[in-house]
C-alpha positions in Angstrom: 12.9 -10.4 -8.4 14.9 -12.4 -5.9 11.9 -12.8 -3.6 9.4 -14.1 -6.2 9.4 -17.6 -4.5 7.7 -16.1 -1.5 4.6 -15.0 -3.3 2.2 -12.9 -1.3 4.2 -13.3 1.9 6.6 -10.8 0.8 5.6 -7.3 -0.4 8.3 -5.7 -2.5 8.2 -1.9 -3.0 10.6 0.8 -4.3 10.9 4.3 -2.8 13.6 6.8 -3.4 15.8 4.3 -5.2 15.7 1.8 -2.3 14.0 -1.7 -2.8 12.2 -2.8 0.4 10.9 -6.2 1.1 8.2 -6.4 3.9 8.0 -9.8 5.4 6.1 -11.3 8.4 8.1 -12.1 11.5 7.6 -15.8 10.8 9.3 -15.4 7.4 12.2 -13.2 8.7 14.9 -15.8 8.8 13.8 -17.7 5.7 13.8 -14.5 3.6 17.2 -13.3 4.9 18.7 -16.8 4.1 17.2 -16.7 0.6 18.7 -13.2 0.0 22.1 -14.3 1.2 22.1 -17.3 -1.0 21.1 -15.4 -4.0 23.9 -12.7 -3.8 22.9 -10.3 -1.0 25.8 -11.6 1.0 27.0 -8.3 2.6 25.1 -7.6 5.8 25.4 -3.8 6.3 23.2 -2.9 9.3 20.1 -3.7 11.4 18.0 -1.4 13.4 14.4 -0.8 14.6 12.0 2.1 14.2 9.5 2.8 17.0 6.1 3.1 15.3 3.6 3.6 18.2 1.1 2.2 18.9 1.7 -0.7 16.6 5.1 -1.6 17.6 8.5 -1.7 16.0 9.7 -2.0 12.4 12.9 -4.0 12.3 14.9 -3.3 9.2 18.1 -5.0 7.8 20.1 -3.5 5.0 21.8 -6.0 2.6 23.9 -5.6 -0.4 24.8 -7.5 -3.5 28.3 -6.1 -4.1 29.0 -7.9 -7.4 25.8 -6.6 -9.0 25.8 -3.2 -7.0 22.3 -3.8 -5.6 20.9 -3.0 -2.2 17.9 -4.4 -0.4 16.1 -3.4 2.8 14.3 -6.3 4.5 11.7 -5.1 7.0 9.5 -6.8 9.4 7.1 -5.5 12.2 6.9 -6.8 15.8 4.2 -5.8 18.2 4.9 -3.4 21.1 3.4 -5.9 23.6 5.7 -8.7 22.6 8.7 -7.5 20.6 10.3 -10.8 19.8 12.0 -11.7 16.5 14.3 -14.7 15.6 18.0 -13.8 15.6 19.6 -13.3 12.3 23.2 -14.2 13.7 22.9 -17.7 12.2 22.4 -16.1 8.8 24.7 -13.1 9.0 27.3 -13.2 11.8 27.6 -9.5 11.6 24.2 -9.1 12.9 25.4 -9.9 16.4 26.1 -6.4 17.7 23.4 -4.8 15.7 20.8 -7.1 17.4 22.4 -6.3 20.8 22.2 -2.6 20.2 18.5 -2.9 19.0 17.6 -4.9 22.0 19.2 -2.5 24.4 18.0 0.7 22.8 14.4 -0.4 21.7 13.7 -3.6 23.8 13.3 -6.0 20.8 14.3 -9.5 21.9 16.1 -11.6 19.4 15.2 -15.1 20.1 18.2 -17.5 19.8 20.9 -14.8 19.9 24.0 -16.2 21.3 24.7 -13.4 23.9 21.9 -10.9 24.1 23.3 -8.5 26.7 23.7 -4.7 26.9 26.3 -3.1 24.7 26.4 0.5 25.1 24.5 1.8 28.2 26.0 1.8 31.7 25.3 -1.1 34.0 22.0 -0.8 35.8 20.4 1.6 33.2 16.7 1.2 33.0 14.5 1.5 30.0 15.0 1.7 26.4 16.2 5.2 25.4 15.3 5.0 21.7 11.6 4.3 22.3 9.4 7.3 21.7 7.7 6.7 25.2 11.1 6.9 27.0 11.0 10.0 29.2 14.2 12.2 29.0 15.5 12.1 32.7 17.5 15.2 32.2 14.4 17.3 31.5 12.5 15.8 34.4 15.4 16.3 36.9 16.5 19.8 35.8 14.3 22.5 34.3 15.1 24.3 31.1 17.6 27.0 32.1 15.8 29.7 30.0 12.8 31.7 31.1 10.7 29.9 28.5 10.9 26.5 26.8 13.0 26.5 23.4 11.2 28.1 20.6 8.9 30.2 22.9 11.1 33.2 23.1 9.7 36.6 22.4 13.1 37.9 21.1 13.0 38.6 17.4 14.2 35.8 15.3 17.4 36.2 13.3 15.6 35.1 10.1 13.1 38.2 10.4 16.0 40.7 11.1 17.7 42.4 8.1 21.5 42.3 8.0 23.1 45.5 9.2 23.3 48.2 6.4 20.4 46.8 4.4 17.6 49.3 3.7 14.3 48.5 5.4 12.4 48.5 2.2 14.8 46.2 0.3 13.5 43.1 -0.9 9.9 43.7 0.2 6.9 44.7 -1.8 5.8 48.0 -0.8 
């Protein structure tokens, strides 16, 4: 495997046809650089996954287009201090992905050349893709129905038979 040189510092697993390399935050840049230098030169995307209460999993998807291989490189950063070295020096395409992940999750990419908001309006507070983020629309305006979604006493369409179907059709009597 491409990551054998890292020994126990990288844990490689395979799930649903995807190869995933789990690395520590201190090895993040070294592993990404090694992958790039060994053929995984196409940077596809980078994002985070909120995994409370531990913190965030930051995942980068790389591809070796000549050999038709893909690789997920994943690391974990704590919720209390979500800082990770920037991958922009390894993959220039990581620039916008890191900005989006910073804005939406609050993960700080140390050494990023221009880590500023990308999508949200000026003055927006918080990180909307964190599971702890409160949806302001539900706080400011109550649900318009009499009950919360899914609490209705109206019969479900799945339980009703289509028109014209005998009541005993398809049931064990």
